[in-house]
All heavy atoms as an XYZ file, in Angstrom:
1027
protein
N      34.437     60.044     36.271
C      35.895     59.925     35.919
C      36.356     58.486     36.134
O      36.141     57.997     37.241
C      36.771     60.882     36.770
C      36.258     62.275     36.488
C      38.258     60.726     36.509
C      36.940     63.314     37.389
N      36.952     57.957     35.138
C      37.570     56.613     35.252
C      39.067     56.732     35.267
O      39.626     57.114     34.208
C      37.089     55.725     34.074
C      35.564     55.498     34.113
C      35.157     54.611     32.883
O      35.821     53.579     32.582
O      34.142     55.055     32.195
N      39.709     56.392     36.385
C      41.152     56.586     36.459
C      41.957     55.811     35.399
O      42.930     56.459     34.972
C      41.606     56.177     37.893
C      41.399     57.173     38.939
S      42.312     58.710     38.573
C      42.538     59.295     40.153
N      41.576     54.646     35.099
C      42.357     53.960     34.085
C      42.416     54.681     32.769
O      43.380     54.586     31.909
C      41.604     52.597     33.926
C      40.911     52.406     35.221
C      40.509     53.793     35.657
N      41.430     55.493     32.456
C      41.362     56.268     31.183
C      42.176     57.497     31.223
O      42.418     58.169     30.205
C      39.958     56.519     30.815
C      39.110     55.303     30.419
C      37.740     55.622     30.056
C      37.057     54.430     29.557
N      35.613     54.716     29.121
N      42.629     57.855     32.390
C      43.459     59.081     32.475
C      44.869     58.732     32.180
O      45.472     58.029     32.995
C      43.406     59.757     33.883
C      44.201     61.057     34.036
C      43.646     62.193     33.475
C      45.383     60.929     34.659
C      44.446     63.324     33.559
C      46.113     62.089     34.736
C      45.696     63.335     34.257
N      45.401     59.144     31.066
C      46.682     58.632     30.656
C      47.741     59.784     30.365
O      48.618     59.504     29.604
C      46.509     57.789     29.336
C      45.836     56.545     29.707
O      46.036     55.870     30.708
N      44.824     56.081     28.793
N      47.548     60.881     30.911
C      48.451     62.005     30.648
C      49.773     61.761     31.432
O      49.809     61.195     32.520
C      47.854     63.327     31.118
C      46.747     63.789     30.110
C      46.472     65.243     30.414
C      45.440     65.803     29.354
N      45.342     67.187     29.412
N      50.801     62.152     30.795
C      52.207     62.138     31.441
C      52.320     63.406     32.245
O      51.706     64.393     32.106
C      53.261     61.973     30.301
C      53.147     60.622     29.718
O      52.963     59.592     30.257
N      53.440     60.631     28.357
N      53.412     63.366     33.064
C      53.715     64.479     33.884
C      53.832     65.802     33.113
O      53.336     66.795     33.496
C      55.088     64.174     34.566
C      55.241     64.680     35.901
C      56.641     64.196     36.534
O      56.805     63.146     36.756
O      57.385     65.077     36.763
N      54.512     65.737     31.953
C      54.812     66.914     31.227
C      53.513     67.362     30.377
O      53.515     68.528     29.863
C      55.903     66.807     30.224
C      55.688     65.588     29.248
O      54.826     64.873     29.474
N      56.545     65.528     28.238
N      52.444     66.653     30.487
C      51.213     67.026     29.822
C      50.154     67.691     30.728
O      49.171     68.145     30.304
C      50.547     65.800     29.128
C      51.393     65.174     28.045
C      50.858     63.920     27.621
O      50.425     63.004     28.345
O      50.741     63.739     26.348
N      50.419     67.763     31.998
C      49.508     68.279     32.977
C      49.408     69.748     32.924
O      50.437     70.416     32.974
C      49.924     67.813     34.444
C      50.105     66.354     34.643
C      50.528     66.066     36.051
C      48.793     65.577     34.392
N      48.161     70.284     32.734
C      47.998     71.712     32.591
C      47.187     72.378     33.685
O      47.374     73.426     34.016
C      47.425     72.050     31.208
O      46.235     71.420     31.002
C      48.451     71.762     30.049
N      46.242     71.620     34.194
C      45.282     72.126     35.157
C      45.538     71.536     36.568
O      46.182     70.484     36.669
C      43.760     71.880     34.765
O      43.496     70.548     34.875
C      43.461     72.458     33.419
N      45.051     72.155     37.537
C      45.100     71.691     38.925
C      44.443     70.285     39.051
O      44.894     69.456     39.733
C      44.683     72.677     39.870
C      45.188     72.468     41.237
N      46.564     72.766     41.574
C      44.643     72.141     42.409
C      46.698     72.525     42.920
N      45.556     72.144     43.356
N      43.372     70.238     38.328
C      42.524     69.025     38.394
C      43.273     67.852     37.735
O      43.255     66.777     38.309
C      41.217     69.311     37.552
C      40.269     68.095     37.622
C      39.647     67.645     38.761
C      40.005     67.371     36.423
C      38.777     66.543     38.635
C      39.189     66.319     36.261
C      38.601     65.923     37.482
N      43.979     68.146     36.658
C      44.689     67.033     36.078
C      45.856     66.633     36.987
O      46.294     65.415     36.987
C      45.287     67.561     34.694
C      44.261     67.668     33.576
C      44.820     68.303     32.345
O      45.992     68.854     32.332
O      44.131     68.213     31.383
N      46.480     67.576     37.689
C      47.502     67.258     38.604
C      47.011     66.375     39.708
O      47.640     65.280     40.145
C      48.102     68.506     39.237
C      48.960     69.329     38.300
C      49.508     70.574     38.925
C      50.256     71.425     37.990
N      50.786     72.626     38.649
N      45.786     66.539     40.183
C      45.173     65.768     41.180
C      44.919     64.344     40.683
O      45.194     63.328     41.334
C      43.874     66.337     41.693
C      44.073     67.214     42.902
C      43.857     68.618     42.961
C      44.518     66.842     44.195
N      44.248     68.976     44.245
C      44.516     67.997     44.978
C      44.871     65.630     44.847
C      44.968     68.045     46.375
C      45.225     65.606     46.095
C      45.272     66.790     46.835
N      44.395     64.204     39.502
C      44.235     62.932     38.912
C      45.516     62.188     38.759
O      45.563     60.972     39.086
C      43.480     63.150     37.471
C      42.064     63.573     37.562
C      41.546     63.853     36.190
C      41.149     62.681     38.310
N      46.496     62.832     38.242
C      47.867     62.224     38.114
C      48.386     61.805     39.483
O      48.836     60.650     39.606
C      48.761     63.162     37.511
C      50.171     62.658     37.225
C      50.388     61.854     36.087
C      51.232     62.837     38.078
C      51.662     61.323     35.807
C      52.469     62.401     37.871
C      52.692     61.576     36.767
O      53.937     61.056     36.466
N      48.206     62.618     40.448
C      48.670     62.314     41.811
C      47.979     61.066     42.410
O      48.584     60.134     42.906
C      48.394     63.502     42.766
C      48.667     63.256     44.186
C      49.959     63.434     44.684
C      47.727     62.961     45.143
C      50.393     63.216     45.939
C      48.055     62.723     46.402
C      49.319     62.868     46.877
N      46.682     61.024     42.296
C      45.903     59.903     42.773
C      46.149     58.597     42.081
O      46.301     57.563     42.612
C      44.433     60.220     42.716
C      43.957     61.322     43.670
C      42.475     61.653     43.426
C      44.150     60.919     45.170
N      46.334     58.753     40.705
C      46.589     57.521     39.892
C      47.916     56.943     40.201
O      48.121     55.669     40.207
C      46.370     57.784     38.455
C      46.603     56.628     37.541
C      46.272     56.837     36.142
C      46.367     55.578     35.366
N      46.043     55.747     33.915
N      48.999     57.791     40.416
C      50.316     57.306     40.502
C      50.923     57.393     41.904
O      52.088     57.048     42.126
C      51.250     58.173     39.570
C      50.865     57.997     38.144
N      51.249     56.897     37.371
C      50.105     58.822     37.290
C      50.720     57.010     36.182
N      50.075     58.198     36.140
N      50.070     57.672     42.848
C      50.593     57.853     44.288
C      51.374     56.639     44.743
O      52.475     56.803     45.270
C      49.468     58.105     45.218
C      49.776     58.312     46.718
C      50.720     59.524     46.867
C      48.496     58.475     47.442
N      50.945     55.448     44.463
C      51.616     54.228     44.925
C      52.941     54.096     44.279
O      53.817     53.343     44.896
C      50.746     53.022     44.704
N      53.197     54.667     43.247
C      54.430     54.516     42.495
C      55.502     55.551     42.959
O      56.751     55.351     42.743
C      54.278     54.716     40.992
C      53.258     53.775     40.409
C      52.767     54.241     39.008
O      53.325     55.157     38.386
O      51.706     53.744     38.656
N      55.127     56.685     43.507
C      56.020     57.728     43.904
C      56.951     57.353     45.096
O      56.508     56.836     46.001
C      55.259     59.073     44.342
C      54.371     59.615     43.317
C      53.250     60.321     43.639
C      54.745     59.547     41.896
C      52.439     60.920     42.745
C      53.959     60.181     41.037
C      52.820     60.860     41.460
N      58.248     57.630     44.978
C      59.150     57.487     45.982
C      59.386     58.949     46.558
O      59.788     59.059     47.707
C      60.420     56.913     45.567
C      60.247     55.461     45.035
C      61.473     54.620     45.308
O      62.337     54.978     46.052
O      61.447     53.499     44.815
N      59.157     59.883     45.730
C      59.224     61.358     46.171
C      58.209     62.101     45.234
O      57.739     61.510     44.304
C      60.638     61.896     46.045
O      61.077     61.854     44.677
N      57.945     63.298     45.671
C      56.992     64.051     44.875
C      57.625     64.532     43.600
O      58.679     65.188     43.650
C      56.448     65.229     45.641
C      55.817     64.763     46.944
C      55.596     66.100     44.863
C      55.448     65.864     47.885
N      56.929     64.322     42.507
C      57.469     64.809     41.135
C      57.496     66.366     41.158
O      56.645     67.051     41.847
C      56.537     64.321     40.147
C      55.754     63.223     40.798
C      55.802     63.562     42.247
N      58.366     66.911     40.433
C      58.543     68.373     40.309
C      57.175     69.106     40.011
O      56.930     70.115     40.585
C      59.638     68.774     39.407
N      56.498     68.546     39.110
C      55.212     69.183     38.665
C      54.193     69.276     39.723
O      53.348     70.127     39.740
C      54.625     68.407     37.439
C      53.487     69.202     36.800
C      54.148     66.977     37.832
C      53.876     70.269     35.888
N      54.355     68.409     40.846
C      53.515     68.457     42.007
C      54.117     69.105     43.195
O      53.645     68.895     44.287
C      53.049     66.944     42.297
C      52.408     66.224     41.144
C      52.020     64.853     41.598
C      51.053     67.006     40.666
N      55.097     69.829     43.007
C      55.778     70.471     44.140
C      55.091     71.690     44.553
O      55.503     72.875     44.498
C      57.262     70.895     43.594
C      58.167     71.159     44.826
O      57.761     70.876     45.990
N      59.224     71.761     44.642
N      53.985     71.367     45.158
C      53.092     72.445     45.752
C      52.711     71.987     47.165
O      52.648     70.769     47.500
C      51.797     72.600     45.002
C      52.025     73.077     43.518
C      50.724     73.079     42.639
O      49.603     73.336     43.321
O      50.827     72.932     41.468
N      52.314     72.885     48.075
C      52.028     72.597     49.442
C      50.933     71.532     49.636
O      51.156     70.542     50.312
C      51.664     73.924     50.119
C      51.509     73.673     51.647
C      51.197     74.969     52.381
C      51.091     74.713     53.881
N      50.791     76.044     54.553
N      49.828     71.647     48.848
C      48.797     70.758     48.978
C      49.230     69.275     48.635
O      48.767     68.343     49.297
C      47.595     71.166     48.165
C      47.798     71.089     46.642
C      46.333     70.372     48.517
N      50.048     69.133     47.646
C      50.482     67.781     47.194
C      51.533     67.285     48.194
O      51.560     66.071     48.534
C      51.013     67.779     45.788
C      50.036     68.122     44.779
C      50.036     69.241     43.966
C      48.925     67.210     44.561
C      49.081     69.502     43.059
C      47.937     67.466     43.633
C      48.019     68.587     42.812
N      52.341     68.159     48.711
C      53.338     67.673     49.771
C      52.607     67.172     51.023
O      52.980     66.206     51.579
C      54.245     68.854     50.151
C      55.203     69.226     49.067
C      56.047     70.407     49.517
C      56.969     70.830     48.491
N      57.726     72.147     48.887
N      51.560     67.970     51.388
C      50.788     67.445     52.616
C      50.026     66.156     52.303
O      49.978     65.226     53.161
C      49.804     68.557     52.997
C      50.393     69.887     53.539
C      49.405     70.932     53.730
O      48.385     71.004     53.125
N      49.711     71.832     54.648
N      49.525     66.045     51.133
C      48.794     64.766     50.752
C      49.754     63.610     50.691
O      49.447     62.475     51.127
C      48.121     65.008     49.405
O      47.160     65.971     49.504
N      50.951     63.944     50.132
C      52.022     62.859     50.047
C      52.412     62.362     51.471
O      52.531     61.158     51.720
C      53.253     63.435     49.366
C      54.200     62.340     48.955
C      54.005     61.411     47.918
C      55.420     62.224     49.605
C      54.946     60.439     47.572
C      56.375     61.284     49.316
C      56.106     60.385     48.286
N      52.610     63.359     52.326
C      52.909     63.033     53.745
C      51.802     62.226     54.437
O      52.058     61.237     55.075
C      53.163     64.303     54.557
C      53.690     64.098     55.896
C      55.103     63.497     55.859
C      55.631     63.426     57.297
N      56.811     62.564     57.508
N      50.528     62.591     54.162
C      49.384     61.873     54.758
C      49.420     60.411     54.211
O      49.084     59.458     55.005
C      48.184     62.572     54.457
N      49.686     60.327     52.994
C      49.717     58.966     52.311
C      50.849     58.057     52.934
O      50.626     56.966     53.176
C      49.806     59.042     50.864
N      51.945     58.720     53.189
C      53.088     57.969     53.855
C      52.707     57.423     55.179
O      52.956     56.331     55.573
C      54.358     58.777     53.842
C      55.078     59.132     52.643
C      56.252     60.042     52.789
O      56.221     60.949     53.607
O      57.226     59.799     52.062
N      52.072     58.300     55.963
C      51.626     57.931     57.368
C      50.590     56.815     57.242
O      50.645     55.902     57.997
C      51.071     59.183     58.159
C      52.268     60.211     58.325
C      50.460     58.766     59.413
C      51.845     61.572     58.738
N      49.602     56.966     56.274
C      48.571     55.938     56.223
C      49.107     54.611     55.806
O      48.545     53.608     56.111
C      47.513     56.462     55.163
N      50.255     54.611     55.163
C      50.889     53.278     54.648
C      51.673     52.628     55.736
O      52.110     51.524     55.522
C      51.666     53.610     53.414
N      51.962     53.202     56.848
C      52.701     52.586     57.915
C      51.925     51.409     58.453
O      50.754     51.359     58.598
C      52.913     53.625     59.067
C      53.686     54.825     58.733
C      53.829     55.749     59.961
C      55.166     54.506     58.241
N      52.718     50.367     58.887
C      52.052     49.285     59.557
C      51.889     49.638     61.009
O      52.189     50.762     61.433
C      52.986     47.990     59.378
C      54.261     48.035     60.167
O      54.411     48.686     61.215
N      55.327     47.483     59.641
N      51.139     48.748     61.811
C      50.745     49.108     63.122
C      51.938     49.513     64.045
O      51.819     50.552     64.702
C      49.994     47.873     63.728
C      49.390     48.249     65.126
C      48.666     47.032     65.658
C      48.211     47.439     67.067
N      47.307     46.441     67.723
N      52.979     48.747     64.000
C      54.152     49.055     64.849
C      54.792     50.393     64.393
O      55.123     51.201     65.246
C      55.142     47.916     64.684
C      56.319     48.053     65.752
O      56.103     48.505     66.838
N      57.547     47.779     65.259
N      54.927     50.573     63.121
C      55.483     51.857     62.559
C      54.567     53.028     62.916
O      55.085     54.123     63.359
C      55.666     51.775     61.073
C      56.716     50.867     60.619
C      56.677     50.681     59.107
O      55.657     50.650     58.476
N      57.837     50.562     58.493
N      53.297     52.803     62.923
C      52.358     53.881     63.308
C      52.484     54.312     64.713
O      52.418     55.450     65.148
C      50.991     53.489     62.908
C      49.989     54.570     62.776
N      49.281     55.104     63.857
C      49.687     55.459     61.715
C      48.584     56.189     63.524
N      48.826     56.398     62.181
N      52.673     53.255     65.671
C      52.734     53.487     67.073
C      54.102     54.326     67.327
O      54.088     55.271     68.123
C      52.777     52.206     67.818
C      51.351     51.560     67.932
C      51.337     50.152     68.533
O      52.411     49.753     69.031
O      50.202     49.579     68.558
N      55.125     53.918     66.685
C      56.451     54.658     66.803
C      56.246     56.063     66.327
O      56.802     56.996     66.974
C      57.532     53.838     66.077
C      58.857     54.686     65.957
C      57.860     52.492     66.664
N      55.639     56.225     65.203
C      55.380     57.530     64.634
C      54.621     58.513     65.615
O      54.938     59.583     65.947
C      54.633     57.535     63.316
C      54.192     58.743     62.835
C      55.031     59.752     62.183
C      52.812     59.164     62.984
C      54.591     60.962     61.754
C      52.404     60.418     62.499
C      53.229     61.312     61.894
O      52.862     62.488     61.454
N      53.488     57.866     66.170
C      52.676     58.590     67.112
C      53.452     59.077     68.289
O      53.294     60.095     68.879
C      51.333     57.845     67.400
C      50.333     57.856     66.368
C      49.108     57.145     66.729
O      49.039     56.444     67.774
O      48.127     57.334     66.021
N      54.302     58.125     68.808
C      55.084     58.385     70.030
C      56.103     59.434     69.742
O      56.206     60.393     70.578
C      55.817     57.084     70.478
C      56.554     57.296     71.802
C      55.653     57.544     72.972
O      54.566     57.148     73.054
N      56.151     58.373     73.888
N      56.699     59.376     68.657
C      57.707     60.512     68.267
C      57.008     61.766     68.025
O      57.585     62.918     68.483
C      58.469     60.144     67.039
O      57.676     60.067     65.855
N      55.812     61.712     67.539
C      55.041     63.055     67.306
C      54.645     63.618     68.735
O      54.850     64.840     68.895
C      53.862     62.756     66.554
C      52.960     63.861     65.906
C      53.915     64.796     65.113
C      51.851     63.362     65.109
N      54.322     62.790     69.603
C      53.962     63.279     70.980
C      55.158     63.828     71.696
O      55.019     64.890     72.303
C      53.439     62.072     71.836
C      51.971     62.054     72.106
C      51.599     60.700     72.706
C      51.527     63.078     73.012
N      56.294     63.174     71.540
C      57.533     63.710     72.146
C      57.947     65.053     71.481
O      58.262     65.991     72.167
C      58.680     62.706     71.966
C      58.526     61.520     72.778
C      59.528     60.454     72.515
O      60.231     60.487     71.408
N      59.705     59.457     73.313
N      57.678     65.201     70.182
C      58.005     66.443     69.505
C      57.023     67.650     70.026
O      57.546     68.635     70.288
C      57.755     66.288     67.983
C      57.886     67.520     67.175
C      59.119     68.111     66.960
C      56.769     68.172     66.764
C      59.187     69.362     66.304
C      56.800     69.422     66.121
C      58.036     69.917     65.804
O      58.106     71.137     65.177
N      55.815     67.320     70.158
C      54.869     68.323     70.642
C      55.142     68.719     72.077
O      55.128     69.859     72.378
C      53.444     67.842     70.594
C      52.848     67.713     69.268
C      53.295     68.416     68.076
C      51.748     66.874     68.793
N      52.501     68.091     67.068
C      51.519     67.058     67.359
C      50.992     65.954     69.380
C      50.568     66.509     66.625
C      49.958     65.380     68.592
C      49.861     65.542     67.281
N      55.496     67.767     72.936
C      55.927     68.033     74.317
C      57.213     68.910     74.309
O      57.179     69.964     75.079
C      56.107     66.808     75.038
C      54.912     66.036     75.345
C      55.097     64.705     75.955
O      56.257     64.254     76.112
O      54.118     63.980     76.344
N      58.140     68.631     73.551
C      59.420     69.366     73.469
C      59.112     70.789     72.957
O      59.662     71.724     73.505
C      60.458     68.619     72.664
C      61.833     69.302     72.679
S      63.020     68.353     71.689
C      62.289     68.239     70.082
N      58.365     70.882     71.860
C      58.083     72.213     71.303
C      57.337     73.049     72.252
O      57.658     74.233     72.367
C      57.281     71.977     70.040
O      58.040     71.184     69.064
C      56.897     73.308     69.323
N      56.338     72.484     72.983
C      55.587     73.223     73.928
C      56.507     73.786     75.063
O      56.385     74.863     75.455
C      54.526     72.348     74.493
O      53.846     73.047     75.523
N      57.381     72.924     75.481
C      58.298     73.356     76.646
C      59.222     74.420     76.166
O      59.442     75.370     76.882
C      59.121     72.132     77.059
N      59.761     74.309     74.885
C      60.635     75.331     74.368
C      59.850     76.666     74.175
O      60.335     77.676     74.594
C      61.213     74.876     73.051
C      62.225     73.762     73.351
C      61.933     76.041     72.374
C      62.750     73.035     72.070
N      58.664     76.528     73.640
C      57.801     77.806     73.461
C      57.484     78.397     74.765
O      57.646     79.738     74.896
C      56.615     77.457     72.706
C      56.725     77.138     71.236
O      57.806     77.409     70.655
O      55.713     76.550     70.639
N      57.200     77.667     75.802
C      56.930     78.209     77.105
C      58.098     78.955     77.710
O      58.001     80.018     78.206
C      56.396     77.140     78.040
O      55.179     76.600     77.490
C      56.104     77.706     79.371
N      59.244     78.277     77.599
C      60.529     78.786     78.197
C      60.827     80.050     77.414
O      61.312     81.097     78.028
C      61.630     77.810     78.133
N      60.656     80.113     76.217
C      61.084     81.210     75.343
C      60.092     82.445     75.619
O      60.600     83.542     75.808
C      60.918     80.845     73.842
C      61.353     81.953     72.876
C      62.630     82.375     72.735
C      60.390     82.716     72.202
C      63.054     83.390     71.902
C      60.799     83.719     71.328
C      62.075     84.026     71.151
N      58.817     82.078     75.692
C      57.906     83.141     76.015
C      58.111     83.745     77.419
O      58.123     84.938     77.581
C      56.443     82.631     75.917
C      56.011     82.386     74.506
O      56.700     82.898     73.537
O      54.987     81.644     74.347
N      58.397     82.890     78.388
C      58.697     83.349     79.736
C      59.878     84.173     79.737
O      60.002     85.235     80.505
C      58.830     82.192     80.680
C      57.540     81.441     80.972
O      56.470     81.948     80.649
O      57.626     80.337     81.546
N      60.927     83.808     79.003
C      62.171     84.565     78.955
C      61.993     85.948     78.361
O      62.467     86.926     78.790
N      61.152     85.997     77.266
C      60.930     87.243     76.670
C      60.108     88.228     77.621
O      60.435     89.380     77.755
C      60.131     87.076     75.266
C      61.036     86.507     74.291
C      59.538     88.303     74.838
C      60.323     86.215     73.041
N      59.094     87.616     78.252
C      58.263     88.412     79.197
C      59.170     88.924     80.336
O      59.081     89.969     80.740
C      57.159     87.560     79.739
C      56.072     87.314     78.616
C      54.999     86.333     79.182
O      54.916     86.072     80.399
O      54.259     85.892     78.271
N      60.124     88.012     80.805
C      60.945     88.490     81.916
C      61.909     89.556     81.371
O      62.069     90.545     82.168
C      61.728     87.260     82.435
C      62.695     87.547     83.493
N      62.338     87.828     84.781
C      64.076     87.707     83.486
C      63.388     88.118     85.545
N      64.471     88.068     84.715
N      62.379     89.431     80.330
C      63.309     90.460     79.716
C      62.667     91.823     79.540
O      63.205     92.848     79.804
N      61.376     91.747     79.055
C      60.588     93.014     78.865
C      60.356     93.624     80.158
O      60.543     94.860     80.362
C      59.381     92.661     78.055
C      59.659     92.389     76.673
C      58.380     93.926     78.142
C      58.520     91.765     75.809
N      59.992     92.839     81.135
C      59.721     93.315     82.506
C      60.990     93.987     83.061
O      60.976     95.119     83.711
C      59.186     92.325     83.344
C      58.803     92.746     84.766
C      57.543     93.696     84.785
O      56.832     93.745     83.767
O      57.507     94.382     85.793
N      62.109     93.312     82.961
C      63.376     93.889     83.456
C      63.742     95.162     82.747
O      64.196     96.144     83.483
C      64.510     92.855     83.274
C      64.385     91.588     84.214
C      64.253     91.990     85.649
O      65.008     92.717     86.204
N      63.240     91.446     86.267
N      63.420     95.241     81.479
C      63.752     96.542     80.745
C      62.872     97.694     81.284
O      63.315     98.732     81.395
C      63.517     96.269     79.272
C      64.075     97.466     78.405
C      64.013     97.226     76.934
O      64.328     95.922     76.584
O      63.760     98.175     76.221
N      61.567     97.379     81.499
C      60.670     98.434     81.913
C      61.106     98.889     83.331
O      61.095    100.047     83.583
C      59.250     97.796     82.082
C      58.631     97.676     80.754
C      57.289     97.050     80.737
N      56.573     96.939     82.050
C      55.336     96.696     82.171
N      54.579     96.309     81.125
N      54.801     96.742     83.319
N      61.487     97.907     84.158
C      62.002     98.350     85.595
C      63.292     99.172     85.466
O      63.452    100.163     86.136
C      62.155     97.032     86.396
C      60.910     96.282     86.744
C      61.313     94.903     87.486
C      60.039     97.046     87.665
N      64.164     98.741     84.655
C      65.399     99.518     84.474
C      65.097    100.906     83.940
O      65.789    101.926     84.391
N      64.190    100.988     82.938
C      63.942    102.330     82.468
C      63.221    103.236     83.488
O      63.604    104.446     83.610
C      62.888    102.234     81.243
O      63.478    101.461     80.284
C      62.432    103.555     80.711
N      62.371    102.624     84.268
C      61.762    103.393     85.455
C      62.828    103.877     86.357
O      62.735    104.989     86.904
C      60.729    102.494     86.065
N      63.805    102.997     86.680
C      64.846    103.369     87.661
C      65.679    104.663     87.131
O      65.980    105.500     87.879
C      65.770    102.243     87.972
C      65.195    101.172     88.851
C      66.239    100.090     89.245
N      65.569     99.035     89.904
C      65.272     97.901     89.421
N      65.398     97.580     88.157
N      64.619     97.041     90.250
N      65.970    104.597     85.844
C      66.705    105.683     85.259
C      65.879    107.011     85.325
O      66.485    108.003     85.574
C      67.073    105.362     83.761
C      68.139    104.289     83.643
C      68.351    103.943     82.153
C      69.266    102.775     81.958
N      69.439    102.347     80.601
N      64.621    106.834     85.021
C      63.742    108.039     85.082
C      63.636    108.532     86.443
O      63.527    109.838     86.627
C      62.402    107.686     84.447
C      62.453    107.331     83.003
S      60.860    106.609     82.375
C      60.092    108.182     82.026
N      63.551    107.682     87.517
C      63.549    108.100     88.886
C      64.774    108.875     89.190
O      64.699    110.003     89.848
C      63.382    106.915     89.853
C      62.016    106.378     89.692
C      63.670    107.353     91.278
C      61.825    104.962     90.384
N      65.904    108.447     88.797
C      67.151    109.209     88.983
C      67.136    110.562     88.349
O      67.875    111.483     88.897
C      68.387    108.342     88.547
C      68.683    107.126     89.377
C      69.931    106.445     88.786
C      70.232    105.116     89.603
N      71.275    104.367     89.111
N      66.450    110.699     87.190
C      66.430    111.971     86.552
C      65.303    112.918     87.062
O      65.034    113.938     86.490
C      66.289    111.780     85.019
C      67.432    111.123     84.384
C      67.401    111.221     82.799
C      68.589    110.634     82.270
N      69.714    111.569     81.967
N      64.698    112.378     88.168
C      63.608    113.186     88.920
C      62.402    113.425     88.003
O      61.715    114.374     88.052
C      64.145    114.491     89.338
C      65.419    114.346     90.166
C      65.127    114.079     91.544
C      66.466    114.265     92.402
N      66.764    113.106     93.175
N      62.060    112.488     87.126
C      60.915    112.513     86.243
C      59.686    112.183     87.069
O      59.747    111.268     87.984
C      60.986    111.618     85.036
C      62.134    112.093     84.185
C      59.729    111.529     84.278
C      62.451    111.210     83.037
N      58.532    112.922     87.042
C      57.425    112.609     87.891
C      56.917    111.191     87.763
O      56.920    110.683     86.700
C      56.352    113.725     87.405
C      57.152    114.784     86.734
C      58.380    114.099     86.154
N      56.459    110.643     88.877
C      56.016    109.297     88.898
C      54.929    108.966     87.915
O      54.781    107.978     87.312
C      55.579    108.903     90.388
C      54.910    107.592     90.464
C      56.789    108.995     91.312
N      54.003    109.984     87.751
C      52.854    109.805     86.906
C      53.360    109.619     85.408
O      52.900    108.816     84.659
C      51.927    111.063     86.968
C      50.691    110.876     86.092
C      49.790    109.755     86.426
O      49.636    109.473     87.627
N      49.168    109.147     85.464
N      54.393    110.444     85.052
C      54.971    110.350     83.720
C      55.662    108.975     83.534
O      55.572    108.331     82.453
C      55.950    111.454     83.447
C      55.301    112.824     83.396
O      54.047    112.859     83.179
O      55.974    113.908     83.518
N      56.388    108.515     84.587
C      57.098    107.286     84.511
C      56.089    106.130     84.210
O      56.158    105.273     83.456
C      57.847    106.940     85.761
C      59.016    108.103     85.876
C      58.497    105.531     85.759
C      59.755    108.015     87.232
N      54.862    106.216     84.974
C      53.928    105.202     84.895
C      53.310    105.159     83.455
O      53.072    104.204     82.889
C      52.754    105.487     85.875
O      51.716    104.603     85.721
N      53.020    106.316     82.916
C      52.552    106.409     81.552
C      53.410    105.857     80.547
O      53.048    105.204     79.538
C      52.156    107.899     81.205
C      50.961    108.347     81.908
C      50.652    109.902     81.653
O      51.107    110.396     80.618
O      49.914    110.466     82.512
N      54.793    106.187     80.629
C      55.776    105.753     79.664
C      55.988    104.331     79.768
O      56.111    103.540     78.807
C      57.006    106.586     79.826
C      56.722    108.055     79.383
C      58.137    106.019     78.954
C      57.769    109.077     79.803
N      56.187    103.756     81.015
C      56.569    102.350     81.181
C      55.434    101.422     81.306
O      55.636    100.138     81.096
C      57.470    102.183     82.443
O      56.695    102.589     83.567
C      58.686    103.033     82.317
N      54.331    101.934     81.662
C      53.212    101.012     81.889
C      53.169    100.370     83.260
O      52.309     99.565     83.578
N      54.123    100.768     84.146
C      54.142    100.240     85.471
C      53.162    101.115     86.321
O      52.899    102.278     86.019
C      55.577    100.423     86.144
C      56.673     99.608     85.402
C      58.040    100.080     85.968
C      56.464     98.185     85.702
N      52.735    100.491     87.369
C      51.756    101.209     88.254
C      52.541    102.152     89.213
O      53.737    101.946     89.356
C      50.928    100.248     89.087
O      51.710     99.539     90.038
N      51.877    103.141     89.693
C      52.496    104.095     90.663
C      53.117    103.389     91.886
O      54.268    103.665     92.217
C      51.609    105.242     90.996
C      51.366    106.165     89.773
C      52.144    106.042     92.137
C      50.364    107.191     89.921
N      52.380    102.412     92.484
C      52.964    101.586     93.620
C      54.218    100.869     93.200
O      55.093    100.772     93.921
C      51.775    100.645     94.018
C      50.543    101.371     93.599
C      50.906    102.102     92.358
N      54.258    100.283     91.943
C      55.439     99.532     91.444
C      56.617    100.572     91.371
O      57.716    100.162     91.741
C      55.110     98.906     90.147
C      54.196     97.729     90.189
C      53.834     97.226     88.832
O      53.436     97.978     87.897
O      54.024     95.916     88.636
N      56.299    101.730     90.883
C      57.398    102.721     90.739
C      57.868    103.177     92.078
O      59.130    103.296     92.275
C      56.928    103.909     89.852
C      56.631    103.293     88.467
C      57.919    105.004     89.814
C      55.850    104.288     87.629
N      57.020    103.328     93.038
C      57.390    103.800     94.358
C      58.252    102.796     95.056
O      59.227    103.170     95.670
C      56.120    104.096     95.269
C      55.216    105.251     94.815
C      55.904    106.582     94.938
O      56.949    106.773     95.667
O      55.411    107.524     94.221
N      58.099    101.565     94.816
C      58.930    100.420     95.351
C      60.345    100.540     94.819
O      61.300    100.099     95.444
C      58.356     99.077     95.061
C      57.150     98.816     95.845
C      56.577     97.391     95.523
C      55.274     97.110     96.222
N      54.807     95.792     95.792
N      60.531    101.123     93.594
C      61.865    101.218     92.983
C      62.665    102.349     93.485
O      63.914    102.314     93.330
C      61.663    101.366     91.499
C      61.025    100.164     90.728
C      60.802    100.571     89.295
C      61.820     98.919     90.838
N      62.096    103.320     94.287
C      62.778    104.486     94.668
C      63.698    104.107     95.736
O      63.446    103.227     96.581
C      61.718    105.524     95.155
C      61.060    106.239     94.024
C      60.172    107.366     94.760
C      59.535    108.106     93.578
N      58.662    109.217     94.190
N      64.927    104.687     95.802
C      65.918    104.358     96.777
C      65.498    104.767     98.224
O      64.680    105.613     98.413
C      67.176    105.139     96.427
C      66.772    106.082     95.304
C      65.394    105.669     94.886
């Protein structure tokens, strides 16, 4: 394949292969992704090309901001997961307390809530 010989316009592209050829040939000219290339794979490729075109200083700033983003996302995910786990545990304990008040056998409470019998015994007044 000789890129200079590929002369199709945007509106003439019919196959995925032609779209790739068009993308590669005109990538340097794009300021944004043309509508005909509005697919996930081209968006990812366009983003990769933008990053590759950064100068050294811009690349360092980009990497630093990416690191900060990952750290923040990780912290949020951890806090969210911990909050959900805590909420579920509190709900299980609350359900067990209600069942104890209704005089439901400890074995049944354990099977329903997933709490151990010693955990349930600690909840009794």
